[in-house]
N, C-alpha and C positions, 0 to 999 in steps of 0.2 A: 663528343669528340670533335664536333664542329663540321662534320661532313654529312651531306645529305646522300642517301643511297641513290638518288636520281642524278647526282652530280657526275659529269664526265670526269675521268681521272686526270685529264690534262696531258700535255706533251711528255712529261716525265713520270706519269702515274701519280698515285697518292703518296708513294714512298713506303718503304718497308716498315718504318716505325708505326705509321698509321694502320697498315695491314695487321701488324702484330698486335697492336692495342685492340683492334676490332675483334680479332680471333680470341684474345684473352677475355674480352668482355662477353663474347658469345659463350665461352665455357663457363664463366662466372654465372651468367643468366641461366644456363641449363642446370647448373648445380643448385641455384636458388629455387628454380621451379620444382625440382625434385624434392628439395627440403620442404617446400610448401604443400606437398601432397598431404591431405588429411590422413592420419594414421589408419583409419578404417579402410582406406583405398590403396594403401601402400602394399606392394607385394613383398615377399621376403627379400628380394634382391633389387636394390635400386642403383647398383653400380653401373656406370656408363663407360664404354670404350669410345673415345672421341678423337679419331684421327681425321683431320681436316687438311685441305689445301686450298689456299686462296691466292689470286694473282690480280695485278692491275695491268698486266702486259709487260711490266718492267722488273718487278720483284715478285718473288713467290715466298709464301710463309706456309709451312706445314706444321702440324702438331702430332705428337705421340702422347696420348693422355688417357688416364683411367681415374675415375673418381673413387680412389681407394689408396690407403697408405700401405696395404699389404700385398697388392696384386700388381703384376706387370701389365702394361698396356699392350694393345695389338702391335705387332712388330712393324718397324720402319727402318729402312736403310738408305744410304746414299753412296754414290760413287762419282768421282770427278776426274777429268783428264783432258787431253788435247784432242783425242779422236776416239770414236766408237766403231770398231772394225770387225768385220766377219773374218774368222780364222779359216785357214785351209781345212777342207773336209778330210776326215780320216778315212771315211768309207768312199767307195767308188760309186755309190748309189746317187745318181744325179738329182733324185727327188729330195734327198736329205739336205737340210740347210746346215751350214757350219755353226760352230759356237761363236759368240761375240766376245770381245775383250776391250776393256777401257785401256787406252794407251796414254802414256805420259811422256811427252818429249821434253818438257820443261816444268817449272813450278806453277805455271799458269793453268787455268782451266777454261777451255772453250765449251765444255759440256759438263752438265751436272745432271745425273739421273737420280730420281727418288722412286723407291718401290717398297712394297710391303715385304718382299723377299728378295734376296740377291738374284739377279737375272742371269748370272754367269757362274761357271764352275771356278772362276778365279776368285775365291772367297776373300783373299787379302785385298781385293780392290773395293770392298764394301765396308762401310763404317756403320755401326749400329747407332741409331739416334736414341739417347737415353729416355727412359720412361719419364713422363710429365715434363717434356721439353718442347720448345719450338725450334724448327729448322728454318732459317731464313737464307734465301739466295738473292743476292743483290749485286749486279754487275759481276757475275760469276764468282763472287766471294760467298762462302758458306759460313754462317754463324749459328751456333747452338746456344740457346738460353734456357735456363730452368723456368718452369712455371711454378712460381712460389705462391702456394695457397695452403689450405688446411690438409692437403694430401701430400705435401712436399716434405722431404726429409733432407737436412743438410749433412747427414752422416754418410760419408762415402761408402761405408760397408753395410748400409741399410739393405736388408734382404727382402725380395719380393717373390711371390709365387706366380708361376706362369699358368697355373691350372685354369683360372677363369678365362683368360684369352684363348687357351687351347680348347676349352669346351665350347666356345663360341666360334671355333674354326678360324681364329684370327692370329694364330701363331703356330708355326710348324716346329717339329722337334729340332731342326737346325737352328731356328731362331731361339728356342729354349736354351740350347747349349751356348749360344752367343751371350745370352743374358747371364747364365750361370758361370761362364768362364770368360773373363775379360780378354783372354788371348785370342778368342774366336772373333773374326770380323773386326778386330780393332775396337772392341767395345770400350767406351770411355767410362763405364760405370753407370749406375742408375740415376745419379744426380750430379750433373756437371755444374759447378758453382759459377763459372765464368763463361762468357761467350768465347767461342773459339773460331779463329780464322784458320781453317784446316788446309787452305790452299797455299799459304805463303810460307 
């Protein structure tokens, strides 16, 4: 890729394209290393849940990935807006903190939050990142790209099981419903074929 790991990112960082290529190369290398394990040393299960996040201080690239064509990856969500505010407390107990809510005053986004589960009860504020995708945040613009490899399916109705991620403690029942029902959390489906600018 032409970048030394010891190189300083520079005034504007490496750029989101370089970060995305680096994370895709990392996933590819992990998959090849697992494939190269001699048969006598392989366990029954060589699937990997690979949710990563990298940044150069200017851009962020996250992945939601599983090395399987039949399983869901560990859950990943994002929310964006103009402010992240604590709501008024419903109880009079001074020790209790109020709930937070992402507010949107216009189409812009001053804040982008990424989390393994929605952080608020305002479920419609959270978008599910599709399995085997990258989430890129650059200048407050969010883009989603599919990771196209041997575990990718371009069939929008391709079904995946959440059992593997659930048994590893990487997906809650709420996230499972979001995967099964696209109306929950604004799920875009398991395979988004084009990058999306969800803020504009």
